[in-house]
Each structure stands twice: as C-alpha cells, then as structure tokens.
N, C-alpha and C positions, 0 to 999 in steps of 0.2 A: 647593484644600483648605486648611484652617486649619493654619498652620505649627506652632502649639502642639500640635495633635492629632497631627500626624505625629511630633513628638518624643515625646509622651507614650505613643504606641502603638509606639514604637521602629521606625518605618518606616525611619529612617535606618540602622539596623543591617542591615535586609534589603538596602538599597541597597549598603551596604559589602560585604556577602557576595557579591552577584551581580557587583559591580564587580571583585572579586578573581578572578573566573573569566574575565575578559577575556583575549583572546589578542593584541589589537592596541591601540595607544594610542587610536585613533579609537573603537573599540568601548568601551574603558574610559571614555572621556570621555562617551560617550552614556549608558552605564549609570549613571555617577555622577550624571547629571542626570535620572534616572528619576523621574517624578511620576505619580500616579494620574490617569487621564483621566476626565472626567465626560460624555464623548460616547458613547452606547451603541454607535454604529457602530464607532468606533475601538476600544472595549473588545472587541467581538465579533471584530474582525479580529485584534487583538493576541493574544487567547486562542487563536484558531484557528491562528495562526502558531506559537505556542509548542507547542501540542499536536502539530502536524504535525512540528515539529523533534524533539520527544520520540520520536515514532514513527520518524523517520528515524535517530536516533542509536542505536536498538536494534540495527541491523545495519550501520550506516555511521558515518562520522566526519566532523567538520568540523575540520580541522587547519590552522590559519593560522600563518605564521611572520612576525613583524613586529618590527623593532628598536624600542627606546624612542624613537629620534630619527627615526622614519619621517615624522612630520609636518614636521619640519625639512627632511628630504630632499625631500619633495614641494614644500615652499615654495621651495627652492633651484632646483628645475627650472623654476619660473615666472620666474626671472631669466635674461634672455638672456645667452648666452656664458659663463655660470658653469659651471665644471667640478665635478662631484661627485667626492669622494674615492673611491679604489678600493674601500674597505670599504663605503662608502655604496652604491655601484653593486652590489656583491655582495649586500648586504642587500636592496636594492630588487628585484633579480632573484629572490632567494629568496622574498620576499613575494609577488611576482606569480606565481611558479611554484606556490606553495601555494594561491593563490586559484584558479588555473586547474585544479589537481588537484582541489580541492574542488568546483568547478563541474562538472567532468567526472563526478565521483562522483555528484552529484545527478542529472545527466542519465542516467546509466547505471543508476540504482537500479531494482530490480525492480518496486517499487510506484510509484504516481504521487504526487508531492509538488508540487502546483501552485504553492504560495506560494514554496517554496524554489527551484523551477525558474524562476519569474519573476525572482527576484533573481539567480540564476546566469546567466540569459540576458542580464541587464543588464551583466555584466562582459565585458571584452574579453580576447582572447588576445594575449600578448606573447612568443610562442614565438621569433620571430626575434630580438627584442631581447635576450631572456634568453640565447640561445645566443651572441650576439655578445659580450655582457659576459663570459660564462664562458670564451669562447675567448681573450680578451685579458687577463683578470686571473686570476691563480692563486688557489687557496683561501686563501693567506696574505695576500692583499691587495696583491700586487706585480703591476705591469704586466708581462706576459710579453715575452720577447725578440722573439718572432715576432708581436707585436701589429702591427708594421709593418716593412717591409724597412729603412726608414731607422733605426729604433730598433735593429734587430739589428746594422746596420753600425756605429753609434755605440758600442754596448756591446762589440762585438768589438775595436774600436780601443782602447777604455778598458781592457779586460782586458790587451791587449798592452802598453800604456804602464805600467800598474800593475805588471805582471810585470817590465818593464825597470827601473822605479824601485826595486822591491823588491830586485832583484839588485844595483843600484848601492849602495843604502844598506847592504845586508848586507855588501858588501865593506868598508865602513868599520867595521862591527861586528867582522869577522873579521881585518882587517888588523893586522899587528904594529905598523906605524908610526902607526896611527890609533886603535886600540882603547884604548890607554893614556890617551888624552885624554877618554874618554867617562865621564860620571858614571854612566850606566845602559846596559846592553846591549839597548836597545829602540829602536823607531821609533815616533814618536808624531805627532800632528796638531796644528798650530797655524795658525789662520786659514785653514783649508782647504788647508794645505801640509803635506807630510810632512817631518819634521825629526828631527835627532839631539839627544840630551841630553848636553852636554859640560860639563866643569868650567869655572868662570868664569875661572880663572887661565890656561886654555889657549885663550882666545878667538882668538888669532891662529894657533894651530897648524893649524887646518883652515880654508881660505878658504871663506867663505860669508856668508849673510845671517842676522842674528839676528832672531828673531821674538818675543823676550820672554825673561823669566827666571823662575826659581822664586820662591816667596814669600820665601825666605831669601836669595836672590841667589847662592846657591852653584852653581846650574846655569843654563845658557843653552840656549835652543832654537834650534839652528842648522840652516839649510838649506844644504847644500853647494852650491858654485857648479856642480858637475857635474850636479846634479839640477834646477836652476832651469828649464831648458828643458822637461824632462820634466814637472815639476809644472805648468808653464804649459799644456802640451798637455792634461794631465788636467783642469785647471780648465775649460778651454775645452770639452772633450768632455762634462764633467759638466753644463755649462750647456746644451749642445746636447741632452743626454739629457733634462734637465728640461723643456725647451721641447717636445720631441717627445712626452714623456709627457703633458704638459698638453694638447697638441693631440689626442691619442688620447682623453683623458678628456672633453674638450669634445665630441668627435664622439660618444662613447658617450652622454653626457648629452643631446645633441641628438636622439638616437634617441627618447628618452622625451619630450623637450620638444616634438617634432613631433606627439606624440599626447597632448597635455595633456588634451583632453576625455575620451578613452578612459581615461586614467590616473585622472582624478578619478572617473569613473563606476565604475571597478573598485575604487578605494579606498572609495567610498561603499557599493558592494555588499558588500565585505569587512566593513565596519563593521556593516552590517545583519545579515550572517550571524553575525558575532561576538556581537552583542547577543542574537540568537535562541539561539545555542549556549549562552551563559551562562544565560539564563533557563530553557532546557530542562534544563541540567545541575542548576541549583538546584531546579527543580520535581521532577526525578526523585529528588534526594537527600531531599526531604521527602515523597516519595510523593504528589506533588500530583495533583489531579484538576481537569479543566476544569468549572467550575460552569455551570449554566444561568442565563442572564440572565432574571430574572423579569419578566414583563409586568404582573403585578398588584401589584408592589411588595413582595412577600414577601421576608423574610430567613430562609432555611431552611438552616442549617449543621448537617448531620448528621455525628455522630462527628468533630467538629472538634478539631484539635490545634494548640496554639501552636507555630509553626515554630521558635522560638528555644529551646524547652525541650529539654534533653538527657535521655536516659533514657526510661523508659516512661511517657509522659504519659497520663493517663486521658482518653479522648475525652469531649467534652461536646456535647450538642445545644443549639444556640441557635436558638429558633424564634419568629419574629414573623410569623405568617400571618394575613392579614386575616380578620376585622375586628380582630384583636389588633394593637396598635401599641406597647404598652408591656410590658416584661418587668422585674419587680422580683425581684431575686435576694437571698435571705437565706441564713443558715446560719452555722456556727461560724467563728471566726477561724482563719486558716491553712487554711481549707477549700477554697479555690480560687475565691472570688468574683471577686477582682481579675483573676486569670488568665483566667477566662471572659469578663470584661468586655473585656479587651484583645484576646482572640481574636475577639470579636464585631466589634471595630473594625478590627483589623489585616488579617484575611482579605479583607474587601471591598476594602480599599485595595490589597492585593497583586493581587487579580484585576483591578482597574481599571488596574493597571500592567502587565498582560499576563502575570502569573505564575499558574501552577496552584497550587491551595491544598490543604492537607492536610485533606480532608474525605472523606466517603463519597459514592459515586455517588448522584445524585438531589438533591444540594444545589443551592440556587438563591440568587442574590443580585440585588438591584436595583442599578442604577448610580446611586450617590449623587452629588449635586452638592456637598454639604457633609458633612464628618464632624467632629464636635466631641468633645473628651474633657476632662473635669475629673477627673484621677486623682491620688491621693496628696497628700502634704503639700507644698504649693507656697508655703510662707511666704516672703515677700520682705522681708528686713531693709533692703536698699537703698531699696526703695520705701515703707518704713515701713508694711507691710501685715501683719496677723496672718493666721493660717491661714484663719480664717473670712472675713476680708475678701478674701483672695486668691481663695477659691472664689466669692464673690459677684461679684468682678470678672470672673472667667471666664464666669459665667452671663450677665452683662450683655453681654460681647463676643459670646457665642453668639447671644443674642437679636437683636443688631444685625446680625450677618452672616448670619443664617439664610436659606437658599434651598432650596426643595424640589426633589427629594427629599433629605432630610437624615437623618443618624443622630446622636443625642445620647447620649453615654456619661457617666454620673455615678457616680463611686465614692464611697460613703458620703455620699449626698446629705444636705445639711443639717447635716453634722458641724461640730464646732468651736464650738458654742454650746450654750445650754440645750436639753436633749433635747426638752422639750415644744414650745418655739418652733421648734427645728430640725426636728422631725418635721412640724409644720404647714407650715413654709416649704418643706420638701422636697416635700410633697404638692402644694403650690401650683405650684412650679416644674415638676414633672413633668407636671402636668395642663395647664399653660400650653403647653408644647412639644407635648403630645399634641393639643391643640385647634388648634395651628397646622399640624398635619399631619406633624410629624416622628415618626420612630421613636425610641423611647427605651429604653435598657437602663440600669438603675440597681441599685446594691447598697446594702444598708442593714441596720442592726440595730434600727431603730426599729419598735416595735409599731404605731405609727400608720400607717406605710407598709405594713406587712403587712396591716393591716385594709383600707387603701385598695385594695391590689392584689386582695384577695379579694372586694371588694364593688363595684368599678367596672367598667363595661362597657368592653371594649377593652383591659383591663389584666389580665395573668396573673401570678400569683405562682409562684415556683419556689425550692426550697431545696436546698442541698447537704446530702447525707446524712451520717450518722455511725454508727459502730458502737455500738449501744445498750449494749453491755457495757463496752467499753474507752473509748468516747467519742472514738475516733480518727476523723478525717474519711475518708470514702470517695471524695471528689472526684467523686461522681455527682450530677447535677442532676435533681431530681424535680419535675416540673411539677404545679401544682394545689394544692400545700400549701407554706406557708412553713416555713422551717427555723429551728431554735432557735440562738441565739448560743452557748450552752454556755459562757459566760464562766467560771462557777464550776467546771465540770467540767474545762475545759482548764487552769485555774489549779491545780487539784488534781493533774492529770497532770504539770504542769511543776514540781511540788514546793513550791507555796506552803503555809506551815504550816496545819495543820488548824484551829487556833483561829481564824485569820483567815477561813477558808472558812465555818466555822460561824457566826461573827459576821455574815458577809455574808448568809448564808441567813436569819438571824433578822431582819435589817433589811429584807429584801424585803417588799413589801406582799402582803397575802393575794391580791389580784387578780393580781399578777405571778407569784406562786407557782402559782396555778391555771393561768394561761396557759402557764407553763413546763412544768407537768405535762401539760397538754393537748397541747402541741407535741411533747413526748417520746413520748406515746402515738401521736400521728399518725405520728411518724417510725418507730416500731416497726411500725405497720400498713403504712406504705409499704415498709419493708424486707421485710416478709413478702410483700407483693404482688409486689415486685420479684423476690424469690426464686422465687415461683411462676411468674412470667413467664419467668424464665431456664430453669426446668425445662421449661416448655411449649415454649420455643424450641428447647431441646436435643432434646426428643422429636420436634419437627417436623423438625429437621435429620436425625435418625436415620431418620424415616419417608421424608423426601425422598431420602436416600441409598439406602434400600431400594428405593424406586420407581425410582430411576435405575439401580440394578443390574439390576432386573427388565426395565426397558426395554432396557438394553444386551444382556441375555440374549436378549430377544425379537428385537432387531435381528440378533444373532449367528445365531440359528436361521433367521431369514428369509434371511440371506446364505447360510447353508449350503444351505437349500432352493433358493435361486436358482442356486447353483453346481451342485447336483444336476440341476436341470431343464436348465440350460445344457449340461451334459455329456450328458444323455439326448438332448437335441435334436441335439447334435453326432453322437451314435451313430446316431440315426435318419437324419439327413441323409447320413451316410456310407453306411448300408445302401441308402438310396434312390438315391444316386449310383451305387453298384455295380450296382443293378438296372437303372438307366437305361442304363448302359454296355452291359450284356448285351442289353437290348431293342434298343438302337441297332444292335448287331452282327447281331441276328436280322433287323431291318428292312432293313439293307444287303444281307444275303444274299437276302431276299425280293425286293427291288428288282432285284438283279442277275438273279435267276431269271426274273421277269416280263419284264424288258427283253429277255432272251435269247429267250423264247418269242415275243414280239411281233416282234422282228427276224427270227426264222426264218420267221414267217408272211408277213411282207411280202416277204421275198426269194423265197418260193415263189409270190407273187401268189395265194395261196389265200385262203379266207375267213378273217375275223378269228378269232383263237383264241377259243373260247367262254369266257365268263366262268367257267364251271365249272372249266376247267383252271387259269386263274390263281387262281381261288378255292381250288383245292386247294393251290397253293403258299402262299397266304395262310393256309390252315388249318394247314399245318405250322408257319408262323411263330407262329400263335395258340397252338398246342400248346406251343411253346418258351416263349412268354411266360407261359402258364398255369403252366408248371413253375417259372419264376422267382418268380411270385406265391406259389405253394404253398410254395416254400422260405422266402420271407419270413414267411409265416404260421406255419410250423412251427418256424422257428429263433428268431424274435424276436417273440412275440405282444405283448409290452409296448411294444416300440419302434414297432410298425406302427400304433399308434392315431392317429398324426398324418398318415397317408397321405391323399392328396387325392381320388383318383378310384377307379373300380371296375375290376376285372379283367373280361375277356371271359367271357361265360356259356356253359355247355354248351347245345347245341341238339338238337332232334329232327329226324328226316329227312322227316316227312310234309310234303305241299305246304302252302304258306302260304295263309292266308285273310285276308279283311278283318278288321282289329283285332288281328292278331298282331304281336308284337314280333319283329323279324327283324334279321339281320345280312346286309348286301348282300355276297355272296361276292366280287364283283370289286373292291369298294371297301373292304371291312372296316369299314363304318359301320353304326351301329345306328339303326333307324327303326321306324315303325309303318305297316303295310300299310293303304292307304286303299280300294283296290279292285283286283279281279283280272278281266281280260278276255282270253280267248283265249291263255292262257299268259303274259300280260304283266301285271305288277303295278305299281301306282302307290304309291310309298312316300314318307312324310313323314319327312325327315331334318332335324331342327332347324328346322322351319318351311319348308323347301324341298321342293318336289315333284320326284321323279325316277322314271323308269320302268326296270324291270329284268325279265329273264326270271324266271319263278317258280322255275325250276330253279337259279338263282343265289342264291336266298334260303335262309338257314338260320333256322328258327324257334327263338326262345328260350323254354324251358319255364318254367312257373310255379315249379316246384321250384328251378330254377336261379336265378330272381329272388330267392326267399326265402333261398337259400344265400348269394347274393352280399350281401344286406342284412345277414346275420349275420356275414359275414366281417369280421375286424378289420384286414385288409390290403386296400387298394384301389390299383390302378394304372390310370392312364388312358393308353391308347395310341391314337393317331390315325394311320392309314395314309394317306399322301399319294398323290395320283394320280401316274402316271408322268410323268417330266420331259419337257420340250419346250416349244414356244410355247403357253402356256395359252389364248391368245385367237385362235388361227388354225388352221384345218384345211385341208389341201390334199388334194382328192379327184380331182385330174387323174390319169387313167389307170385309175381304178376304174370297174367296172360299177355299175349301180344296186344290185344285190344286195350288192356289196362295200361300197358307199358308205354305205347306210343304217345298218348296225350301227356303223360308225365314227362317223357323225354322231350317233347316239343316245348313244354313250358320251362323245363330245366335249361334248355338252350337259349330260350328268350331271356330268361333271367340272367344267364351268363353274359349275354350281350349288354344288358343294362349295367351289371356290375363290372364289366370289362375284364372278366376272367379270361386268361389266355390258355390255360391247360385244365382239362376236365377228366374225371375218371368215372366210367359207367360200369357198375357191377351187375352182371347178368347171370353169372354162374355157367356151369357146363351143360347139365341136363341133356335134352335131346339135340341141342344146338339151334333149335328153331328161333329162340329169343335172340341169341347172338347174331344170327344171320339177318333177322329183321332189323336189329339195331344198326348193323353194318350198312344195310341197304338204305336206311333212313339217313344215316350220316353222310353217305356218298352223295345223296341228292340235295343235302341242305346247303343253301348258298353261302352261309357264313362259316362252314367247317373247312379248314385248310387241309387237315390231315387227320387220319385216325388209324389205330392198329392195336394189336394185343398189348396188354400191359406188361411191364417187366416182371420177372419172377417174384421180386419182393413186393409187388403191388397187385398180385392176383393172377399173373400170367394169362392164360387163355380164358379164365373166368371173368375177365374185366377188359374193357376197351379204353384206351387213352385217346383223348380228342384234343387237337390243337385248333383254336379259333383264329379266324382271319383278323388282321389289324383293322 
C-alpha cells in the first residue's frame, strides 16, 4: 500500500489503538507492524479469525500475563548455563500458566472455534516446570529455604552465626566499659563485615580492625577482634549460599532450556492469540461487521461510520457497484465530504488488515492492491512546492505506481488553481484513472465536475444534503443529484456582514444564479422524497412488527393445541393400558380354566373335551371383555376415537351356513364359513383354512356388524392356543376315536400359529393308528406333504407333516 495514503487516511492511528490492546510484548510488536494485505486468501482467513474471536469473547476470555521483558527472558534461555533471575522465572511461569489456561478454555468452550483451537493446540503444557518454579521461589522472588537440602543447611548455619554475632556486638553496645567509646549505639556493615561506630580518639580502647572512617573523620568503623572469626564464617556461608542459589536457578532455567522448541511454539501461539484478541476487542468497540469480499469488484459500504469519530456520527452509504466505477461527491462546506472520502478509503484498509469494520450487514469490499489518497492542503515549503504543485506531484506518483485493483481518492480535485482550468484538469484526471480501471471517489465544488458526473457513463454524482430552512448540513449523502456548495448561505450563518453577502450575490453571473437555484430546488425535492421514504420505511417496520406478533400468536396457539393433543393422547393411552391389563387378567383366568378342563379329560382317558365346553369358558371371557369395552365407550367417548381394533360382536344361536361370519368357539377367532358337510364346517380365518364342528361356531349377526362399525371404541383381542409344544403331537396310548379329534385340533392350532413343519408321534403297535393318521392327513386341505420321520426323529413311529403356505 502507498505509505502516503496510509498516513492521509489515518491508518496509523488505527494501528496505534489496536497495539494498545496488546497483552504481551510479542503481540504488541506484531500489532504495531500491522499492514493491509492485498492477497484475497489472506484477507478472508484473517477476517474469519477475527470474527471467530469476537464470538468466542462473548462468553469466554483470553487473559494473557506477560512482563515487559519477556522477550529478553526468552533470549536468555537460549544461552547455555545462564541462570534466570528469580523474578524472571516467576514471570515466565505466570506467562506460561496464562497461556495454558487460555488454551484449555478454548478447548472446553461449548461451541466450536476451529481457528482458535488450532492455535491453542500448537501451544505446549509446562505444568511440571511451572510447579517446580513456584515450589522453589516464593512470591516475593526469593529462593525458598527448602529449594534444596544443602540450601536449608547453609541458611540454618547462617542464622546461628548471625545470632551469635549480634549477641557479641550488642554486648559492646550495652557494656559500661565499652559503650562510652561508641559514637552511635548501632551495628552497621562495612565491606560485608558487621562493625561498631567508635569515636576516633578512642581508637585503641577496643581491640579490633578498622574498616574505614566517616567523612569528617570523627568516627571509625571498627570490627572487634572477638567477632572476626564469626564474621569470617558468615562471609564464607554467604558465599556458599550464593553458589547454591545460583545452582538452583540454573537448574530451573535448564528445565525451560531443554524445551526450547516447545517454549518458542507456545510464545508464538500466545502472540497469535494476543493479536486476535486485540483485533476482536477493537472490532467490538466500533460495532464492527465482517464484510463480504466482493467477486465483481464492487465497493458497497452500507451505513458506514468513520471509526475514529466520537459521538453520534451520521452513517453514510459509499456505493461503487459495477458498471459504476467513479463517485463524485458534492455539497456544502463542513458537510461531511472529506469524512466520507476518508471512510471510503480507511474501511477497506482495515478489512484487509483483518479488522471488522463499522458498516451494516450486506456490505462488500474488493481486495485492493493499491489505495491512493490526495487529501487536504499538502503544501511543502521545504520542497518549494505550492499547494497545486503538491497535488499534481501526488497524481503523478499515483499514476506511476497504479496496480489493479486500485482505489483512488481525490479531495477537492483540481483545487489550488484557476477554477476553469482546475475543473477541466480534474475531469481529465478522474477520467484517466477510470479508463485505467481504477475505482475513484472524488469531492469537488466545481460545476464542471458536477456536469461530468451527471453525463458520463460509469460515473455517479452524489451530494450531501442540507436543511433548506437553516442551510445546516444533514450529513446524509443523496445519490443521483449533485449538491450545492452553499458558500453564501454558510457565510451568512457564520456571521459575515450582510453587505458583503449581497455584493457577492450581485456579482454572480446569471447562469451561476440559475444553477444555484436549480440545485436548491433539487435539494428540496430530494429532502421531500427522503422524508416520504422514511415514513414508508417506518410504516413497513410497523407492519412487519404486526405480522411478527401475529405469527408469534399463531405459534403460541399451535403450541397450546399440540400440548392439548399430547395430553389427550396420554389420557387415551392410560385408559387403553388399564383396559389391556383387565383383558389380560380375563385371558389368564380363561387359560387356567381351559387348561384345567383339558388336564382333567386326559387324566380320565376320556374323549377330548368338546369345544363347546371350552367355548363356554371363552364366552364368559368374551362377556367380561365386552363389559370392559362398554365401559370405555360410556365413560370416555372422546378419548376412544384413537382405539385400533374392534370388540367381539354379539352372535345368534342358529346353525352356521356357508358365507356366515362366525367366531370359532374353541379358538375365539373370527372367520367366514366356506362350506358345511355332515356337521363339520370349513372356515377361512385370515386366509387359512380350518375345520370345526358346526356346534362350536357362533354366527355374527348383521346388526352386530353395524353396531360395531358405529362404535367409537374398538379393542382387538386375540386368544392364543393352549400352551405346549406347538409343532409336536404325541398320540401314543390313544385309540383312533381319541386320536382324531386331537389331531384335528392340533392342525387347526398349527394354522393359527403358522407352523410349517409338524411331527405326530403314533408309535408302531398294530399300525392301525399310523394308517388312520396317514389317511386323515391325505384328505386334509391344508396339508402339503407328509411321511415317515427321519431315523433321529422316530422313523416309522412318527410322521412328519408339511403345511401349505
């Protein structure tokens, strides 16, 4: 980027602000070197990282602790055998602990933050080293006595010797024979030795070694001979202490020195987190939004605000949407033209540096390779350049360094010279940059440029509005119409004498007056249209709010309806569960009764209990079930609408005939009679054929069918066959008359249970039972095949039966 443009657009002030948010010296150094990137991929990644950090900081924090000399500390670790000072080690431990805490917070975050997570995963844990430092150095920066056994021993001896020395010296201070020779009642230190302060004239009164005198010579610093040996011991112990402390500090420093690679990676990761934290903090303070990177080169800044303006800045739209590549801004002085120009240049630079920008959602920017700005009065006395010459020099530099995509910002293009020539030159310069493919934003007061903007393809005029009554600027940019400079009106408002204003009006040409009046009328029309637009927008917001309230009410009603339905379903399910439990109780009683009857018949070796007897037991069960269904119908007609099956139907007692719907008394199943021969009926039950005595069938009446269809409660009950081996029947010991009824019922039950292969055990005996069974099976309509069983299943003493599908 052009350095002059960065200064003119005050990008350096943005850099200073974000650098001030750094928590580490490494992060601060990186932020101070922030420059806009012109690589679209880098810009996209940088913006995504800042946006992710903004989201992370809403519920989390990045808290790094780093001393100002951290980089010096890290450099010292790179020198072999160098010992860090205790406070340096404590600061390094605090820094690494803060990095580890931040990294752990990123990993534990409830949402996914992949960019921050990647940085956090690149840092290392120094938990052991941190604990080692904190266990050997106290918070005040002193190496603890228990840092090593040797250090504890040395310091214990030092304390004893110092106590002994203090006692000896205090005896001189308190002694009658010695205290009179002392200049001061104190013990002081000279050259690392503890001494007394005596008067010079009493030099020989106390035997000892003189270590110097006061400035006036009136006092001498005397080490009594009785303390020389103690002092010698103390000096030696202090030397040993220093050596042991140094050894401990080197060992602690070596812990980090041995992980130099991890330490550098962690420092780099901390700097990266620090940079993102500062950018995110600044972006949040200015209510920044991540702009879309435009693929078609458009510059679309919606409701843009200058980030350095305090107070309530009026948002401005800066729009350069293809095929428009040039925006010419006009309007009154102090009306906001230069601020809009700087905003148009500064915000893309900030975004290309990875900062979110103060715009509305939907804003788009291209990634500029070059941004140029010629703003303000840049007169250079040292270079002997006038204002006009300075502007032309800037234009020449822009033209030489231009690389696309580029943004050129011209404040008061062509100013500083004759208005006619300046206007013509400004048009030529703007059109030159336009034809070279650059995007141009220019401000002007020249009528020639206003006309150029209104009549040239790819160029759009826009003017800052003003209050038509007070002529005060509104700071709102209106596209499609140029703005008036309002020089005379502003001069009047600022207090210029009326006589001067009137003389100026008289000196304006007729054409200029007409143009000024025309622009004033246009401005009034624009103000009126803007007022209507705001009213329409307000009504639209009111309408949207009403629609939203109605939708919310609709959702609320739907939720209430769903809650009602759910509760109703729960009540129905509860009723049905109660009914099922009662039906199960009835069925269990029925099963027990039929099992008892069957067992009694077998014990007596009598003929099988007629199905009419067991049917009677089942009829009793049916009556109980009917009562349950009737109770459901009568007590909860609304709840029973969701029941799934039908209750058993009343029957008539007359004999069944072909086509009748019947209930098989012995089995409790519903079917249709296919044929009747010699008191035996063939019944179709769900596509399966079975035979039953006519007396065991109960015919379902037409009235019962209609009643059942009208019933709002339906319960499906399926009575299962009696328990036992469903695929094997043992007839040994039965006569032919006893065996055939059992065989017939066995086959009927097999049809119900859909068994495919059966085994009938009849033994060898005389062969009569085997032949009778074979003959019965041959004539049964649902038997597909039968024959002797395999050797391992009884051979000729048993018959294997295959049922039809």
